[in-house]
Structure formats: C-alpha cells, structure tokens
C-alpha positions in Angstrom: 10.5 11.6 1.6 9.0 14.8 0.1 6.9 13.4 -2.5 3.1 12.4 -1.3 2.3 8.7 -1.7 -1.4 9.2 -2.5 -3.6 11.6 -4.2 -7.2 12.1 -4.7 -8.9 13.7 -7.7 -12.7 13.7 -8.3 -12.0 12.9 -11.9 -9.8 10.1 -11.6 -11.3 6.8 -10.4 -14.4 8.7 -9.1 -12.3 10.4 -6.4 -10.8 7.2 -4.8 -7.8 7.8 -2.9 -4.8 6.6 -5.4 -1.0 6.1 -5.5 0.4 9.4 -6.8 0.8 9.2 -10.7 -1.4 6.3 -11.0 -5.1 5.4 -11.5 -4.7 2.6 -8.9 -6.8 3.0 -5.8 -5.0 2.4 -2.5 -7.9 0.3 -1.5 -6.7 -2.3 -4.2 -3.3 -2.9 -2.5 -5.4 -3.8 0.8 -8.0 -5.9 -0.7 -5.3 -7.7 -2.6 -3.3 -8.6 0.4 -6.3 -10.0 2.0 -6.4 -12.4 -0.6 -3.2 -12.9 -2.2 0.0 -14.6 -0.7 2.5 -11.7 -0.8 3.3 -8.3 -1.7 5.5 -9.6 -4.4 2.2 -10.7 -6.4 0.5 -7.4 -5.8 3.9 -5.6 -7.3 4.1 -8.1 -10.1 0.4 -7.3 -11.3 0.7 -3.7 -10.7 4.0 -2.6 -11.8 3.1 1.0 -11.9 3.6 1.1 -8.0 7.1 1.1 -6.6 7.6 -1.3 -3.8 8.8 1.4 -1.4 5.6 3.4 -2.0 3.4 0.1 -1.4 5.1 -0.7 1.7 5.0 3.1 2.9 1.2 3.1 2.3 0.7 0.0 4.0 2.5 1.0 6.8 0.6 4.2 7.2 -2.6 2.5 7.0 -1.6 0.1 9.8 -0.5 2.9 11.8 -4.0 4.9 11.4 -5.8 1.7 12.0 -4.2 0.6 15.1 -1.5 3.1 16.4 -1.7 1.3 19.9 -0.8 -2.0 18.5 2.5 -1.7 16.6 5.1 -4.0 17.1 8.1 -2.4 15.7 9.6 -3.2 12.4 8.4 -6.9 12.3 5.3 -6.1 9.9 7.7 -4.1 7.7 10.2 -6.7 7.7 7.5 -9.2 6.5 6.4 -6.8 3.7 9.8 -6.4 2.5 10.4 -10.1 2.2 6.9 -10.5 0.4 5.3 -12.6 3.2 2.8 -10.5 4.7 -0.9 -11.8 4.4 
C-alpha cells in the first residue's frame, strides 16, 4: 500500500493515534463499531476516512489483539458488507 494508515502527532488530538491526514483518532472507529450497527454508519458519519483505510486499520487492530484467533477472510467480508458489529 505504501502510505501509512495511521499517524501520531503530539500537537494533533493530544498525540492520539489518528487516521493519516485526518484529526480522527483510530479509537473512534473501534468505539463506534461497539455501539453501531455497521461500518457503513461510521463511514457516513466520518467521510474523511476511506472505506479501505477503515477496514485495513480494523483488520490490523484485530491481528494485533488476537493473532492466534484469526478466521480467514470472514471478518473482512463482514466489514466490507457493513455488517460487523
């Protein structure tokens, strides 16, 4: 992909990890998906984040949290359909 998906700057949102070229913390998408019915809702509310970047960051977070518990492309397919909760 070449471009970093996330960035951190101590002068932007108090140094929180953000989607590159935005002021939107990555934690927002994770919190949003806990209480929202779909990724589509997140993308609609935060149009500065491209679908492919949101999915890539979520998948990377999942891989870091539970690398031993991956189920292939099932979760990614659910995200692409906007159905992952």
